[in-house]
matplotlib code that plots the C-alpha trace (Angstrom):
import matplotlib.pyplot as plt

x = [29.8, 32.9, 31.7, 33.6, 36.5, 37.0, 40.1, 38.3, 35.6, 38.3, 40.0, 36.8, 35.9, 39.2, 39.2, 35.6, 36.7, 39.2, 37.0, 33.8, 35.1, 35.6, 32.1, 30.6, 31.8, 30.6, 28.1, 24.4, 25.1, 27.7, 25.6, 22.8, 25.2, 25.9, 22.3, 21.6, 24.4, 22.9, 19.4, 21.1, 22.9, 19.7, 17.8, 20.6, 20.5, 16.8, 17.0, 19.8, 17.9, 14.8, 16.8, 18.3, 15.2, 13.7, 16.6, 16.3, 12.6, 11.0, 9.8, 8.1, 9.6, 6.6, 6.6, 10.1, 9.4, 6.5, 7.8, 11.7, 12.6, 10.0, 10.3, 14.1, 13.7, 10.8, 12.8, 15.9, 13.7, 12.5, 15.9, 17.3, 14.5, 14.7, 18.2, 19.5, 16.5, 16.7, 20.6, 20.1, 18.6, 16.0, 15.3, 12.6, 10.4, 11.5, 10.6, 9.6, 11.8, 14.8, 14.2, 17.9, 18.4, 18.2, 17.5, 17.8, 18.1, 21.4, 21.4, 24.8, 25.7, 26.0, 29.0, 29.8, 26.8, 26.1, 22.9, 21.8, 19.2, 17.0, 16.1, 12.8, 13.0, 16.7, 17.1, 14.5, 15.4, 19.2, 18.8, 16.1, 18.1, 21.5, 19.8, 19.2, 22.5, 24.3, 22.1, 22.6, 26.5, 27.7, 30.0, 28.0, 28.8, 25.9, 25.5, 23.4, 21.4, 23.5, 20.1, 19.8, 23.3, 22.0, 20.6, 23.6, 25.7, 23.9, 24.0, 27.6, 28.2, 25.9, 27.4, 31.0, 30.7, 30.0, 31.4, 34.7, 34.8, 35.8, 32.6, 30.0, 31.2, 28.9, 29.4, 28.4, 28.2, 26.4, 26.3, 29.9, 30.6, 27.3, 28.3, 31.9, 30.4, 28.2, 31.3, 32.4, 31.6, 29.1, 27.4, 24.3, 22.9, 19.8, 18.5, 15.6, 14.5, 12.5, 12.1, 14.2, 17.4, 16.5, 17.0, 20.4, 21.3, 19.8, 21.9, 25.3, 24.4, 24.0, 27.8, 28.8, 25.7, 25.2, 22.2, 19.8, 16.7, 14.9, 12.4, 11.0, 7.5, 4.9, 1.3, -0.3, -4.1, -6.6, -10.1, -13.3, -16.7, -20.0, -20.4, -17.8, -17.2, -16.5, -15.5, -13.2, -11.7, -11.0, -9.3, -6.9, -6.2, -5.3, -2.8, -1.3, -1.2, 0.4, 2.6, 6.4, 4.4, 3.4, 7.3, 6.5, 6.7, 3.8, 1.4, -1.8, -1.1, -4.5, -8.2, -10.8, -14.1, -17.8, -19.2, -22.3, -20.0, -18.4, -20.0, -19.9, -16.2, -15.1, -16.8, -15.2, -11.6, -12.0, -13.4, -10.8, -7.9, -8.8, -9.1, -5.9, -3.6, -5.7, -6.8, -3.3, -1.1, 2.0, 1.7, 1.0, 3.9, 2.9, 3.5, 6.8, 8.4, 9.6, 13.3, 15.0, 14.3, 14.3, 11.6, 9.4, 9.8, 8.6, 5.6, 4.8, 5.1, 2.9, 0.2, 0.3, 0.1, -2.8, -5.0, -4.4, -5.7, -9.0, -8.2, -10.7, -9.3, -10.9, -8.5, -5.2, -3.1, -0.9, 2.5, 5.7, 8.9, 11.1, 10.0, 9.5, 5.9, 3.1, -0.2, -2.0, -3.9, -6.8, -7.8, -10.3, -10.5, -6.9, -5.9, -4.5, -1.3, -0.5, 2.6, 0.2, -1.6, 1.4, 4.1, 4.4, 3.8, 5.8, 4.5, 1.2, -0.9, -3.9, -6.1, -9.6, -10.8, -14.4, -15.8, -18.9, -18.4, -15.9, -14.6, -13.7, -11.5, -9.8, -9.2, -7.7, -5.3, -4.3, -3.7, -0.6, 2.7, 2.0, 2.1, 3.8, 0.8, -2.8, -5.6, -8.8, -11.9, -15.0, -17.5, -18.1, -15.5, -16.7, -15.6, -12.3, -11.8, -13.0, -10.4, -7.6, -8.1, -8.2, -5.2, -1.5, 0.5, 3.4, 1.0, -2.6, -4.2, -8.1, -9.5, -6.2, -3.0, 0.7, 0.4, 1.2, 4.9, 5.2, 3.5, 6.3, 4.9, 4.5, 7.2, 7.7, 8.4, 7.0, 6.1, 7.9, 8.2, 7.5, 10.3, 12.0, 12.5, 11.5, 12.4, 11.9, 11.9, 12.4, 12.3, 14.7, 17.0, 16.5, 17.0, 20.6, 21.3, 21.9, 19.4, 21.7, 20.1, 22.0, 21.1, 22.9, 22.9, 22.8, 24.2, 24.3, 24.2, 21.1, 22.8, 23.8, 20.5, 21.4, 25.1, 26.2, 25.6, 21.9, 20.0, 16.5, 16.9, 17.3, 14.1, 12.2, 13.5, 12.5, 9.1, 8.8, 10.0, 7.3, 4.7, 5.8, 5.7]
y = [3.7, 4.8, 7.5, 8.2, 10.7, 14.0, 12.8, 9.5, 11.7, 13.6, 10.4, 9.0, 12.2, 12.4, 8.6, 9.1, 12.3, 10.5, 7.5, 9.3, 9.1, 5.3, 5.0, 7.4, 5.2, 1.9, 0.1, -0.1, -3.8, -3.6, -1.5, -4.0, -6.8, -4.7, -4.2, -7.9, -8.5, -6.1, -7.7, -11.1, -9.7, -8.1, -11.3, -13.3, -10.9, -10.5, -12.0, -9.6, -7.0, -7.7, -8.0, -4.8, -2.9, -4.6, -3.2, 0.3, 0.4, -2.6, -3.0, -6.5, -8.7, -8.4, -4.8, -4.7, -7.1, -4.7, -1.2, -1.8, -5.0, -5.2, -1.5, -2.1, -5.2, -3.9, -0.8, -3.2, -5.3, -2.1, -0.7, -4.4, -4.7, -1.2, 0.3, -0.7, 0.8, 4.0, 4.6, 4.2, 7.8, 8.6, 10.2, 13.2, 14.4, 16.3, 19.8, 21.5, 24.6, 22.0, 19.4, 18.6, 18.2, 14.8, 15.5, 13.3, 13.1, 11.5, 10.6, 10.8, 10.7, 13.7, 12.6, 12.9, 12.3, 12.9, 11.0, 12.0, 9.9, 10.0, 7.6, 6.7, 4.0, 3.6, 0.5, 1.6, 5.2, 4.9, 1.8, 3.0, 6.3, 4.6, 2.3, 5.2, 6.7, 3.6, 2.9, 6.2, 5.7, 7.9, 7.5, 7.9, 8.8, 7.6, 9.5, 7.4, 8.6, 8.2, 7.0, 3.6, 2.0, -1.4, -1.1, 0.8, -1.9, -4.4, -1.8, -1.4, -5.0, -5.6, -2.5, -3.4, -6.9, -5.4, -1.7, -0.5, 2.9, 4.7, 3.6, 3.7, 4.7, 4.6, 7.6, 7.7, 10.6, 13.5, 17.3, 17.8, 15.1, 16.1, 19.7, 19.0, 16.8, 19.8, 21.8, 19.6, 20.1, 17.6, 17.2, 16.1, 16.1, 14.1, 15.0, 13.3, 15.0, 18.0, 21.5, 23.2, 21.0, 20.9, 24.8, 24.1, 21.7, 23.8, 26.9, 24.8, 23.2, 26.9, 27.6, 25.2, 25.4, 21.8, 20.1, 19.0, 17.0, 17.8, 15.3, 16.9, 16.5, 18.7, 18.0, 15.6, 15.8, 13.2, 14.4, 12.5, 13.0, 12.4, 9.8, 7.4, 3.7, 5.0, 1.6, 0.9, 4.4, 4.3, 0.9, 2.3, 5.5, 3.2, 1.2, 4.3, 6.4, 3.9, 1.8, 2.3, 4.2, 7.0, 7.9, 8.2, 11.3, 10.7, 9.3, 11.1, 14.0, 15.0, 14.1, 16.5, 14.9, 16.2, 17.3, 14.9, 11.8, 12.9, 10.1, 7.3, 8.0, 8.2, 4.9, 3.4, 4.5, 3.0, -0.3, -0.7, 0.3, -2.5, -5.0, -3.9, -3.8, -5.4, -4.0, -2.9, -1.8, -2.1, -5.7, -6.0, -7.7, -5.5, -1.8, -0.2, 2.3, 5.9, 5.9, 7.9, 10.1, 13.3, 12.5, 10.7, 14.1, 16.1, 14.0, 13.4, 17.0, 18.0, 15.2, 16.5, 20.1, 19.6, 17.6, 20.4, 22.9, 20.8, 18.3, 15.7, 12.2, 9.6, 6.8, 5.8, 8.3, 6.2, 6.7, 4.8, 6.5, 3.6, 2.0, 5.1, 3.8, 6.1, 4.3, 4.9, 8.0, 9.8, 13.3, 16.1, 19.7, 20.2, 24.0, 25.2, 26.6, 23.4, 21.5, 18.9, 21.1, 23.3, 20.9, 17.5, 15.0, 12.2, 9.9, 7.6, 10.6, 11.7, 14.8, 15.0, 18.2, 18.5, 20.7, 22.1, 23.0, 21.4, 25.3, 25.4, 22.1, 23.3, 26.8, 24.8, 22.8, 25.8, 28.1, 25.8, 25.0, 22.7, 19.1, 16.1, 13.9, 14.5, 11.6, 11.8, 9.5, 9.7, 7.6, 10.7, 11.6, 15.2, 15.7, 14.2, 16.2, 19.4, 18.9, 18.4, 21.3, 23.5, 22.1, 21.8, 18.9, 16.6, 13.6, 12.4, 9.1, 8.8, 6.0, 4.6, 5.8, 5.7, 3.1, 5.8, 5.9, 2.3, 2.9, 2.1, 4.8, 7.6, 9.9, 10.7, 14.3, 17.1, 21.0, 24.0, 23.4, 19.5, 19.1, 19.9, 17.3, 13.8, 10.3, 6.5, 4.4, 6.2, 9.6, 8.5, 7.7, 10.9, 12.7, 11.4, 11.8, 14.9, 15.0, 16.2, 17.7, 16.6, 18.3, 16.5, 18.7, 16.8, 18.5, 22.4, 24.0, 25.7, 29.1, 29.7, 31.3, 33.8, 34.6, 38.3, 40.8, 40.8, 41.5, 41.4, 37.8, 37.1, 39.1, 36.9, 33.8, 34.8, 35.7, 32.4, 30.6, 32.4, 30.8, 27.3, 28.0]
z = [-1.6, -3.4, -6.0, -9.1, -8.4, -10.3, -11.7, -13.1, -14.6, -16.4, -17.4, -18.8, -20.6, -22.2, -23.2, -24.8, -26.4, -28.4, -29.1, -30.3, -34.0, -33.6, -32.2, -34.8, -37.6, -36.3, -38.4, -37.5, -37.7, -34.9, -32.7, -33.0, -32.1, -28.8, -28.0, -28.6, -25.9, -23.6, -23.9, -23.3, -20.1, -18.7, -19.1, -17.3, -14.4, -13.7, -10.4, -9.3, -10.7, -8.7, -5.5, -6.0, -6.4, -3.4, -1.2, -2.6, -2.6, -1.0, -4.6, -5.3, -8.0, -9.9, -10.1, -11.0, -13.8, -15.3, -14.5, -14.9, -16.6, -19.2, -20.2, -20.9, -22.9, -24.9, -25.9, -26.8, -29.0, -30.8, -31.4, -32.4, -34.8, -36.4, -35.8, -39.2, -41.2, -38.6, -39.4, -43.1, -43.3, -45.8, -49.2, -49.2, -51.8, -54.7, -55.2, -58.7, -57.6, -57.4, -60.1, -60.4, -56.4, -54.8, -51.2, -48.1, -44.5, -43.1, -39.3, -37.7, -33.9, -32.0, -30.5, -26.7, -24.6, -21.1, -19.5, -16.1, -14.6, -11.3, -8.4, -9.2, -11.9, -11.4, -13.8, -16.4, -17.1, -17.3, -19.7, -22.0, -22.8, -23.0, -25.6, -27.8, -27.5, -28.3, -31.1, -32.6, -32.2, -29.6, -26.6, -23.3, -19.6, -17.7, -14.4, -12.1, -8.8, -5.5, -4.0, -5.7, -4.7, -4.9, -8.6, -9.5, -8.7, -11.0, -13.7, -13.6, -13.5, -16.8, -18.7, -17.5, -19.2, -22.5, -23.0, -22.3, -20.4, -23.4, -25.0, -22.1, -18.6, -15.5, -13.2, -9.7, -7.1, -5.9, -6.4, -6.7, -9.6, -11.3, -11.1, -12.5, -15.3, -16.3, -16.9, -19.8, -23.3, -24.3, -27.8, -25.9, -22.5, -21.6, -17.8, -16.3, -13.1, -11.5, -13.2, -10.6, -11.5, -15.1, -15.2, -13.5, -16.3, -19.1, -17.7, -17.7, -21.1, -22.7, -21.8, -24.3, -26.5, -25.9, -27.4, -24.6, -23.7, -20.4, -19.1, -16.2, -14.3, -12.7, -11.7, -14.1, -13.6, -14.2, -15.1, -15.1, -16.8, -15.5, -18.3, -17.1, -16.0, -12.5, -11.1, -13.9, -13.9, -10.1, -10.2, -13.1, -11.1, -8.2, -10.2, -12.0, -8.8, -6.3, -8.4, -7.2, -4.3, -6.4, -7.3, -11.0, -13.1, -15.1, -12.2, -11.8, -9.4, -8.6, -9.9, -11.2, -10.6, -11.1, -7.7, -8.1, -8.3, -4.8, -2.6, -5.1, -5.9, -2.3, -1.4, -4.4, -3.4, 0.0, -1.3, -4.2, -2.2, 0.3, -2.9, -4.0, -0.8, 1.9, 5.0, 5.9, 2.8, 5.3, 4.9, 1.3, -0.7, -3.7, -2.1, -2.3, 0.1, -0.1, -1.6, 1.4, 4.8, 2.9, 0.5, 3.4, 5.7, 2.6, 2.0, 5.6, 6.4, 3.5, 4.5, 8.2, 7.0, 4.7, 7.5, 10.0, 7.5, 7.1, 4.4, 4.6, 4.6, 2.4, 2.7, 3.9, 6.1, 8.1, 8.3, 9.5, 9.7, 10.4, 7.2, 5.3, 4.7, 3.7, 3.2, -0.1, 0.6, -0.8, 0.3, -0.6, 0.4, 0.4, 0.6, -2.7, -1.0, 0.7, -1.4, -2.2, -4.4, -5.6, -6.1, -7.9, -5.1, -6.0, -3.4, -2.7, -1.9, -4.2, -3.7, -5.4, -6.6, -7.2, -10.1, -11.0, -14.6, -17.1, -17.8, -14.0, -14.3, -17.4, -15.8, -12.7, -15.1, -17.1, -14.0, -13.4, -15.4, -18.4, -17.0, -18.3, -18.8, -18.7, -18.1, -19.5, -18.2, -20.3, -22.5, -24.6, -27.1, -27.3, -23.8, -24.4, -27.4, -25.6, -22.7, -25.3, -27.3, -24.3, -22.4, -23.3, -21.9, -22.9, -23.7, -23.0, -22.5, -22.4, -20.4, -19.1, -17.4, -18.0, -21.0, -23.4, -22.6, -24.0, -27.0, -29.8, -32.3, -29.7, -28.4, -24.8, -23.7, -21.9, -22.9, -21.4, -17.5, -18.1, -20.4, -23.7, -26.4, -26.9, -26.2, -26.7, -29.8, -33.0, -31.3, -29.1, -31.8, -33.4, -30.1, -29.8, -33.6, -35.6, -38.6, -41.3, -44.6, -47.7, -51.1, -53.8, -57.1, -60.4, -63.6, -63.2, -59.8, -58.9, -57.9, -61.5, -62.1, -59.5, -60.5, -60.5, -62.0, -61.2, -64.7, -66.1, -66.6, -63.0, -62.1, -64.6, -63.3, -59.7, -61.0, -62.6, -59.5, -57.0, -59.3, -58.6, -54.9]

ax = plt.figure().add_subplot(projection="3d")
ax.plot(x, y, z, "-o")
ax.set_aspect("equal")
plt.show()
């Protein structure tokens, strides 16, 4: 696979630098038409997208349709519907202190944007964030993962038929190409990936004081209450954990379950995993594979180490290196220093931790870095509210999992180690826009009240103003 050369990157960057004023002054209607063309191109290439994801992940056409294509088309429809309204800006309420000031917020493009995307959802993630950048009026360099080469080719074909490189350019490469990109001065950098790489991106951005959005990850817990529809909750966790073979940043990373439910939940996992994937998940048409040998080895080593140190196998555990296949696996009694309990798993392995008191479960969560997501399964709203009040996470979903990312009125993003900034929908438009404050003064200037020299009259005016606040 030919990567984008350093000289090509430099040429594209220069062309986009010259073109960003043109993009900035495009109308919302013009951007909407581009998004409509993009939607039409994706719809006409759905078969090609599904085939590409199968080659990269052994991902089923249905799973691609749900998790990759639908997510992008849904985002496009939201932007097509709202971009003209969002781009207009809005008036804000008047203040008694400023009776002659008309105040408003104006949304303008940040300018030159770099989007760096990962391999786990190689169609969804690049396109969802690109949609927001285009809608906001930016020029964009879209750096794709080197591990999803088949999907990359489809993306290049789709975008190349709509955009000139001076507006939107696809960049392919590894560490050298990404490192070179990060030496450039961008107005905004949007990165999705691990916290470790996120720190490198943030450090590079700081050299130019570039604005930044980081979508990272972490160990997202799912906590069960004793008052729960256990069978329904287990089925929900199985879908959320094992879709895309667990390679999802907001997948449940481990379960916290009341100890009295131990026997029942373990039997349910055995039964429901067989219902989901049959007696041999390797033959299931619905179960994906690990993206590459490096990730397979990381996961298989952690699983082997956990079992050697006494982890109890509840379900799964079979491996096939040739296919990079890891069976949907559920464990308990995993050592706390094992990578499965210290690092984000990002694979089809699910540890269960049993707790006695809710305070113990909350303490277990809070000892770790703040996660990207938290899932609560309970029929008792007091339990859910208690957990929400005593934890800090990017997003929370109660009695379901992973659907919060699709809600059109909610932002997606982490907190601290799991991310900085927000994305998707209106929040994505804001992320790629500068929210500019406009104070339009009518009649006399407000500052006239404080002109030099300061006098007793100035003091009285200040005293009067303090009564209004």
